[in-house]
N, C-alpha and C positions, 0 to 999 in steps of 0.2 A: 647873984648874977650871973658871975661866973658859971656859976652851976648848971644855972637854967640854960646858958649857951651849950654848953656841954652835954646835955640832953637832949638839945635841938640838934646839935650836930650827930651823936649815934641815931637820933630817929630816922634822919632825913640817910642817913649811911646804911640804916635795918630797911628802908623802903626802895633805896635803887639798887641793892643786889637782885632781887629777882628778873629786875630789867634786865643785869649782865645777862641772869643767865639764859634768858628768853633769845636773847642775841646770840648768846655764844652758842644754842639750840639750833638755830636757824640758820648760822656760819656753817656749823656743822652739818647741816644736812642737804647745805648747797655745795660743800666741798665733797661730801657724799656722792650727790648726783653728778657733779661735775666728775667726779672719777667713774662711776657707771656710765656716764657718756662718752667718756675718753675711751674706758676696759671694749666697750661695744662698738667704737669707730674702729680702734684698732683690730677688733675681730672683723668687722667687714671689711677694711682696708685689707687684711691681709688674706681673708677668701680670694679679693677680687686681685689680688696679684699673683695668688697662686693660678687661678683662671688663665690668666696673661700668659704666665710660663708656660702651661699649657699648650696656648694657642703658638705661643711662640716656638717650641719644639716641634709642633706639629709642622709649619711652617719650614723648621730648619729641614726637616724630613723629605719635605717636598722640591726644597732647593735642593737637598744631595739628589732625588731621586729625579729632577730634572737634567740634574748635571749627567747623570748617568745615560740618561737616553739622548745627550746632544753625543757622549761619547761613540756613543751605537751609532747615530745616525752619519757622525765623521768617518766612520771605519768603515760603513757600508757606503758613504759617496767614493772612500781609498777603491774599495771593491769593484762598485760599477765604473772606476776609471782605467783600472788592471783590464778590466773586461771588455771594454771598449777597444783596450789594446791589442787586445788577443784577436778580438772579432776583426780587427784593421789587418792584423798578420793574416788572420785565415782567409782572408776576402783576396789577397794579392798570390795566397797558395792555389785557391780556387779556382783563379785564373789563370794561373799557369798551367795548370791539370785541364782546365779546357779547352787551349791551346794543343796541348800534346793531344789530347782524344781526338781533335778533330784534322791533327796530321794520319795519325791512329786511322780514323774512318778514311779517309783520302787514301789511304794504302789499301784497305780491304775493299773498296770501291773498286778500284786498281786490277786488285786479285782478282773478285769477283768475273769482270768483264775478262782478263784474261783465260777465265778457266769456259768461259761462254767459246770464247775462240778456239780453246783447246778442242772442249766437244766436237764444236761444229769441224774442225779438222779430223778428228778421229772417225766422224759418221763418214768425211770424203775419203777418208782413207780407205774403212772396211768397205766401199763402194767400189773404189779402183784395184783393190786387192781380189773383190769377188768377180770381176772382168777381168782381171789378170787370171786367175784359175781357170776362168772359162775358156780363154786363149790358150793356157797352156793345154788344157784336156783336147783342145779342139788339133793342137801339134802335135799331141800327142798319138794322138787317131791319125793322122796324115802321116806322120812317122813310119806307125807302124803298119799304115798300108803300104808307103814305101819299101818298108823293111821288106813287105809280104811281095812287093814286086820283084824286089832283087832277087830274093830267095828263088823264086817263080825263075827270071830272066837266069841264074845263075844254073840253075839243073838243066834249062834247056841247050845252055852252051856246054855242059856238061856231056849232056846228050848227045849232044851234035857232034860235041868235040870240034866244030869250026867258028870260027869267030868272024863275023863282017865285019867291016867298017862299019854298015848302021848300028851293027849290035853294041861294038865298042863305044861309038858315039851316044849310044843310048845309055851306057854303063856308067861313061865317064859325067855325063849328065844327071843321069841318077846320084854318084858320088858327091856333085856337085852342089845337088839340092840338099840330100842328105847333111853335108857339110855346113851348107847354108840353114837348114832346120836343126843343126845341133849348136850354130854359132845363135839361132835365133832363142833355142831353146836356154841358153847361155845365158845372153840379155835377159830372157825371164825372169832365170831364178835370180842375177843379180838386181832386177827391181823389184821380185818378190823381197829378199833379203833386205833389201833398202827400204821397201814399205814396210816390212817388219821392223826394224831399227826404229823407222820413226814413229812407230805404233808402240813400242816402249816408250822413248824418248817422252811421247803425250802422255803414256801412262803413269808415268814419271812426274810428268809437269801435274798431273791431275790429284795424284797423290799427295804432291806436295802443297800445290793450292789449298786441299781440302786441311791438310795439317796445320796451314797457317791460318785459315778460318775458323777450325775447330781452335786452334791457340787463340786467336783473337777473341773470339768468344768466350771461351774460359774466361781468359782475362777481363774481359767485361763484367762476367758473372763474378767473378773473383773480388772486381774493383766494387761492385754494388753490394755482395757481402762486407766486405772491408767499410765501407759508409754506413751500413746497419748496424754493423757491430759499434761503431762508433757514435751511431745516433743514440741505440738504446744506451752506452755507457754513458754518456754525457745525459739522458735524459734520466737514467737512472743516481746520479751527482746531485740533475738539478732538483730531484723531486725526493730524495732522502731516500734510507732503506726505511719502506713502509709496508706492514705485510697486505695491503690492500691493495698494494701497486707491485706488479710481478712481472718478470719474464720466461713466458713459456714458450720456448723450439726458439722458432723465428720472430713469435709476437710478443710485443709488451702489452699486457693486459691490467686495464684497470677493472674494478668491483664496481657493480653498476652504484654502489650506496654513496660513492667516491663522487658521480657523478650525478644523480637524480635524487629526488624524493623517489618514493616506494608509488609504484603504479604510473608514473609521470616521465613523459619526455621532455621536461624546461628544465635545463640544466641550474643549477643552483651555485652558491658563491663560492663555495668554495671549489666545486669543478671547474667553471670558468678560472678559478687562477691555477689550477692545476693546467687544464689546456692552455694558457694562455704562456704558461713556463714552455710544454712540451710544444707550441708554436715557434717561442723564440729559440728554442735549440733545434728546431725541424729547419726553419729559415736560415742559420749558420752552416748547417752542414750541409743543405742544397745546394751553397755558395760553392762548395769546393766538387760537388757532384757535375761532369761535365754535361753541356746540356744536350749532346746525341745520346746520353744514355736514358732510355726512355722508364724513367721510375716511377711509380707511384705510390700514396700511402693508404691502402686499404682499411677503411675504418669498417668493422664486423662488429654487428648489433646480437647481443645473445641473451636467453632469457633462462627461467626453471622452469618445471613442469608444472607448476601451480597454474590451472587457468584463469585466463583473465576477459572477461565480458563486459566491456563497458560501451558507449554510444562512441567515444572517440578511439577505441582500442578493441573493437570485434576479439580480437585472438593475440596471441602473441607473435605472431608474424606482425603486424601491426607496429605492436610497443618496439620488438626491436628493430624493425626499421626506421621509426620515428627517432630511436633515441642516436642510431647511425648517422642519420640523416642530421640531425640534431649537432653533434661534433661534427660533422663536417661541415656545414655553414658557419659555426663557430670559427672552425679554423679558416676559412675563406675571408671573414671580417679581421682575422689576425695577419693577412697577409699571405698565405698560402694559396697558389695558384688553384683555383677551379680543376683545371685539367690535369693536377696531379692529386686527383683525390678520387676516389670509389666509397661509396656507401653501402653496406650488402646487412640485409635480416636473416638470420636463421633463427628465429624464435626458439625453442627449447629443442630441436633434433640433435644440437651441436654440445651434450654437455662433457663437462670434464671427469662430473663426478653423476654414477649411478645409482646413488645411495637418495634415501629420501628423507634422509636430516637435516636440520637447520644449516648446517656446517657445508654440505653437499650442494643443496641449494644455493646459498651467498656465494659459493664460488661457484654456480655454473651460473649467475647474475652477472653478466660482464661485457667490456668494451674491449674489441682487443684491436689492436693497429700492427700493420705488416706492410714493411717497406720490400717492394716489391719490384718486376721488372711486369710492363704491361704489356 
């Protein structure tokens, strides 16, 4: 009986072992599957974290760029405040210069009036001098006649050797007349000398007034040249050192490509920006220029020699004039008084270069600005 129990127990153990193996296999597969899922999850999680790191780096770079832009804006704001202070100072200096020029103009008007009075006096003195000369000639003729009479009477008295009372009276009368004539002649000579002295004084006054007038005109020309030099200098600083914007003589030259598209008279955005800077500079300088100084800014349009024949521009005359007028109108919108502006179109007839290459044609296509007197 014990033997049968042992056999039964061993049989049961033999039948249970495959079940354990199946359970372990299944458990092993489950563990392997869980490990695979875990590895895949780790891989995808690492990819997601890497993408987020890149996005975070990009955001950090954007934040740094925004910080730099903010710093630039702050510096620009500080520069603008400094410019406003400088403009205020320039405005006060311009007011003082305007008052001084008004005084100079009043003195010039007084000098011109005095010059006209001196000229009228000279004309009157010349007439009086001519009358005195005629009177002196008559006196000389009368004196010669009297002397002839005296000689004749003296000869008769010597021939007769007898003097009568009447002859002596006549002789005394003739002597008195001669003395009176000599006195009159002396007075006429004194009057002539006085007239000549007055004429010399008048000539000296006229010369002095002319010198003063020329000096005043030279000072005004020099003052305008100084303002022109300051305008061009500050405009060069404002626009920067660009090869397509330059100073030629007493003119500031813009190449047409800076302001206009090819074959057009419509200002582009870059040209408007450049002219806005120019207008601000001119307005600042014009505050310093005295009001009695008749200045204008002349805008000259030039083209190259290549002909243009369109419905809008039949020739280069129309194109150059239209571009000059477009610049002038834009300056008016920026606050430049219209009476201080003039527009002119020269077409292709005032070239800077006579060659036919592209560089020469480009230099000839230009807008010139000249600060001059009216």
